[in-house]
Structure formats: structure tokens, C-alpha cells
N, C-alpha and C positions, 0 to 999 in steps of 0.2 A: 526541463519547463515546456510548460502548455500555455498555446496562444487562449491569452487571456480571455476571447472571446468564445471559444471553444471547452471550456467549465462549466459544467450542467447541473444547475443551481437549484434543481427538483428538492424535495426537503419532504418525509414521510409528514402527515396532521393524521393522528392516529392511523388509520388501515389504509387509507389515503392519501394523496399528496396535493402540495400546494407547491408553486411556480420558484418558490426558494423562501430560504430559513428563516427571513428577518417577519419577524413584532411588535407590537408596542406592548408592554408593560403594562397592567392593569391600573388604572387609576392615573397614568401620567399622562396622553392621549383624552383623558371625557370620554367625550366618544364620538373622536375626532372632528368634528366640523370648524374646530381651531386648528387641528394639526393641517389642514387639506388647504389651508393658507399656500402650504408651504409645502405641500408632498403628497404628492395624487396619490390615493387609497389605494385605488385597486391596483398599485404597482408595488404594495407589501407581500410577501407570503400569507398576514393574517393581519387584524390590528382586532387588538385585545381591548373588550372595553371596559373604561370604571366597574367597580365593582356593585352590579344591583341588586337588590334588595327588599323585599314582599313589600313595603310601605317605603313611602316617600320622604326624606330628611332634610336636613341644615348641617347638620355636619358640629365640630367639635368646635367651643371658643376659638377666638383668635390669641395669641399670636397662634399660627397650622403649618411656619414653616422656619426652620432656621438653618445657615451655616456652620458646615463646624466643617475642621482639616479634613477631607478628603469623601469631601460631600455629602452632602444633607440630613435633617432630620423632619418627617415632618410627622402630625399629628390632623389630618382632614378630619376623620370619621366619619358615617355614611350620608355625606351630602352629595345625591344623587335623584331622582325624581320617582321611583318607585316602580314598579313593574307594569304599571298600569301606563305612568309615564312614560317607561323607553319602551313599552309596546305601539302608545300612539305618536309619538313625536320621533324616537329618534332612531329604532329600525329602517321604517322606511325608507328614512335619506340615505344611511347606507347603505341600506340594499337599492335604490336606485341607482347608485352609484357603482357600485358592481362589485363592494367591499366585502372580503370576506369576511365575517366578522365571527370571535370567539366572543363567548357572551363569559360575564365574571360572572358571577354567580354569590351571594353569601347570605347569611343570619344566625341567629342567635338558636332554634333550634331545627334536627332533621327534621320537621313539617317542612321547615322555610324552604329549604332547598330542595326538597323534591317539588313542593306545587313550586318553586321556579321555575324548574326543569319541564317540570308538564305544563305550563303554558309557552315554556319555549320549540319544545319542540313541533317540528315540521313547519315553525317559523322562513317564512322565505330572506335567504341572506345568511341566518346563521348557521354555521359552518361548525360551531363546536360548543361546546362550554369547561371554562372555569371553577372548577371550585374552591371558594376560599374559604379552607382549611388553618388558616391563621386568623383569621378573625377572633376574639369573648366565644365564646360558645357557653352560653346558662346551660346546656344540656351537660355540661360537663363541669359545674362546678364553676363556672367564671374562666375555667384554663382555653387557651387554645383548641381548638378539636385538631391540631396539627399535636396535642402533644401528650395524644391518643389513639394508639393504635388500631385500639379494637374501633374507639371510637370515629373515628378518621374511616374504618370499614365500612360502618354503618350509614355513614352517608354517603359514601360514593353507590353503595347497593342500592341504597334509596334511591338518587339520583340515576344511576343507568334504570331503573327496573320503571321512571318512572317517566323517563327520553332515550325508551332501545335503539335511536335512529342516526340520536349525534353520538362524535365521538364528545367522550370524558376526560378531561385534564385536571388532575387534584394536586394545589398547590403548595405547598410542604414549606414549616419556617422552617429557616438555619441552627434555630436555638433552644428546639424546643423536646426535646426525647432522644431518641435517635434517627434519628432522617432516614436512614436504609429499616427499618423495623416497621417506621410508620408506611413507605412508600413500600416495603415489601406489602403491607395491609392493603394500601389502596387497590393494588395491582391484584391481587385475592380477591378484590371484591366487585370486580372490574373494568376499574381505570382506564382509557387506551392509554394514558397519557401522563405523562408528570413535569408542571413547573414548579423552576426551581434557580433561584429562593423566593420568597419574598422576606420583607426589610427583618433590619435585628431591632431586637429593641433597646434606646438607647435616651442619652437626659443631657443635654446643658442649660448649663446656669449662665444667668443675665447676670453680672458681677455689678452692677449700678442698680440694676433694681433689687438685686439677692432674694431669686427668687428664680424658680425653673425657669426657662425662652420660650415652653410650646404654653399652651392655653389649657394642655388637656387638662381632666381630671388628676393627679399627682406628676404631670408632666412628663410623660412617658410619652415618644417617639420614636420614629422605625426610620431604621439607618441603612442609605442608600448611594447609590455615588461606590468610587475606586473602593472606598475603604470597604465597601462589600465584597468586592471582588473575591481574594485571593480567598475569604468561608464560602462565598457563593461554587468556587470551583472543587473545592474539600467535597463539599455534600455532592457534588452532580460527578465528581472521580467514588469517590465510595458507592454510591448507587447503582452507575455501571455496569464498576468491579462487584455488585451484589449478584446483578442479572448476569454479567458473562460468570462469575462462581454455582449459579442456578439456583438462587436464593431466593430468585421471582422471575416472575415470563418477562424476554425484554420488549419493553414496550419504549415509542418515544420520549426522547425530554426535551423539555421546552427551555432555557436557563438566561437565566436573566440577573445579574448584580453588577453594577460597573461597568455595563458596556458600554463605551467613547469610542472605539474604533475599528477594522476590520482584525487586527492583529486579538482586541478582547475577544470577537467571536471565534476566533478560530482557535484561542487554548479552548474555552468552554466547550466545542464542538472535537477536538481530540481529548477532552477529561471522557466525553461521550453523550454530549449533545448534540439531540441533530435538527437542531433550531436554535436563535438565540431573539430576545426583545431587549431592544433598548429602553430605559425610563426614564432615569431625571438628567439623561442630558440630553433630553429633547427639550428642558428648563435653556439649558444652554446653544441649544443647535437642536432648532426644532423640524432644520432639513438634515438631522443626525440618519432616519433609519436606510436612505437611498444612498448617502457618502458612507457609511459603514459596509452597505450590501458591497457594493462599489470594492473598496480597500479589500473585505474579504476574498472579490475574483478575481483580485489579483495577489493577495499572499497566496490563496488556494495555487494560482499557477506559477507560479516560480516557486511553489517546489511541485510540483509538480504532477498536482492532480487533475482530473481527467470531469470530477465531479464530486460536486462538496460532499456527498453522503462515503465515499472514500475513503474520507479524514476523520469520520466519527468516531469516535473512540481507540485512537492507536496511539495515543498515548501511555494505553495498559500491555501495549508490548512485551513494555522491559520492568512489568513490576509482578508481583510474585503473590503479593497480600494487598488486601482489602485497604489497608492505612497508605498502603504505596512503600511499603519496603522490598528490596531488592531482596 
């Protein structure tokens, strides 16, 4: 057993490092203002913002969130200030507080991603970009960018060219195409890391109203919370296995999907993640990031780990195939 105070929590961010592996999942902490009442934001490894789009948007009609067994469904849509509003109001506020900010960006066209990346390159406080490839992409006939390895490759390559000095993480979907193939395409295009995974598509029905519970067109929403975690762990494990097998270069994985405790964070780490993000748990416990970080330190110490990075991918030592069969 290691003394918990001696555990080194340093984690990778692209080719650099951050003090610890904890981040926030895009959307769940907004742009940090509300969360700052509960958590000193500069104590997080990074803070990932709500997805920023080229133009401001009001989002989808309500209801936007509904509780379901094992988590929540949400259909918030693109409620955000647009890149102009973000640069004018949100980013200066974060930079003044020393927050290591990863900006989530999205769009309906490849050019949207490239434009946003170019405008964020070199900005004070921006430590990286997360590409929300799991948003509808008109360039791919309304499908998700993350459903198509070739389209994902093009988006990452365009962002890489527009912001050559920033770490770029591609955010992947758990239920669109082969996650390993899409991950390999993103890394081949120059992604410095992968964020895994976004929400899974789901639906709930309001029994009394006899219609979908969410107000979004079609009633579809994104499932997050503990019900998503086994799927997310599988995705992380498979992609890390692909890296170990040489199917793609090894890059850091930021894992998310139902992280509520330090044990959850350690599970993702053993599966191959180099960092973890807290999402829907913030709705229940806004102090969760630092609590989970403290629990993770204890979990590592009890298992004799001197450093967080020593635990990354250790679950692969006893498996010989990508799907985990021995």
C-alpha cells in the first residue's frame, strides 16, 4: 500500500501534462460560472466547456431533460453564445481564474470546425480543443460525423491545420459505426487524443401525455449516467487494445460516461483511459470532481500505485484479443 499523499496524479494532455486527470464533460458544467460556486476550477486538471458553435443559439424546445433508470436523457441542443460571445465574455473570465480550459467546438460543416479552431488558436487560457464529432453533420447527409471514419478524418485534419499549436481531442459516439475505426481515422488525421464517449441515443415516453418525454424533434435525447458506463468502458477498452495492437498510434484517452466515484474513474483508467471527465453526476453533486479525485487517490494508494499513469491500461495484461476474450 502506498501513502495516499505520495500518489502522483499528474496526467497527460496531448504531449504535455496537467496536475490531475479530472475534467468536466462538455455541457455539464456550462462555461464554469455555476460550478465555480462549489469547486475551485483551477484545481481541476482541465475544464471542458459546453460546445461552442459559430453562431449563438437558443437550443431545443423543452422539456430538455428527463430522469430514466440509471441516468438521464437530455436534448438541450445548441444553447450557447456563439464564438463571438464566448471570446468576449466566457474565455476572459476563465483565463482570469487560471482555469486550464479545453474548448468543445462543433458545427454542421467541416468549415465550421476549422473556423472555430482558427479563432481559438493562441488565445490565453485555451489548453486544448475537443471536437464534438457526435453532433449532426449536414456534410454527411445528416448523420453524425463520428459515424464515418473518412468524414471524421477530414474534420480533424482541418482543425489540425487551423490550430497547429493546440492539443486536439476528437470526441466519439458509443453507438455510431465502429468506434475503433473512427478512432484510428482521427489519430491518423493528427488528433492528439480521444474523448470517449458522448451520450448514446435514447428515448422515453410520457405515459400521461402519450408522447415522447423530451421536446426535441423526434423525441430523441442523449443517455448519460451509470447506465452508459459499461458501454463507455467497452469503447475505451477496445480502442486502447487497438493502440496496443499497433492499429493506431497510442494517444491519451479522456474517458466519460457515468463517472460517479473514484472506483468508476479507476475502472476507466485500467481499461486504458489517461483521464476521466465527470458529467451528469454534477447535476446531483456539484462538488463531485474533487470528491472523485480524492477517492481516486485513495483507490490508487490502496492498490500500491505510486502514480496515476502506472494504472493506465493494466486491465489489458490478461487479455489477448480486442474484445477482451482470453
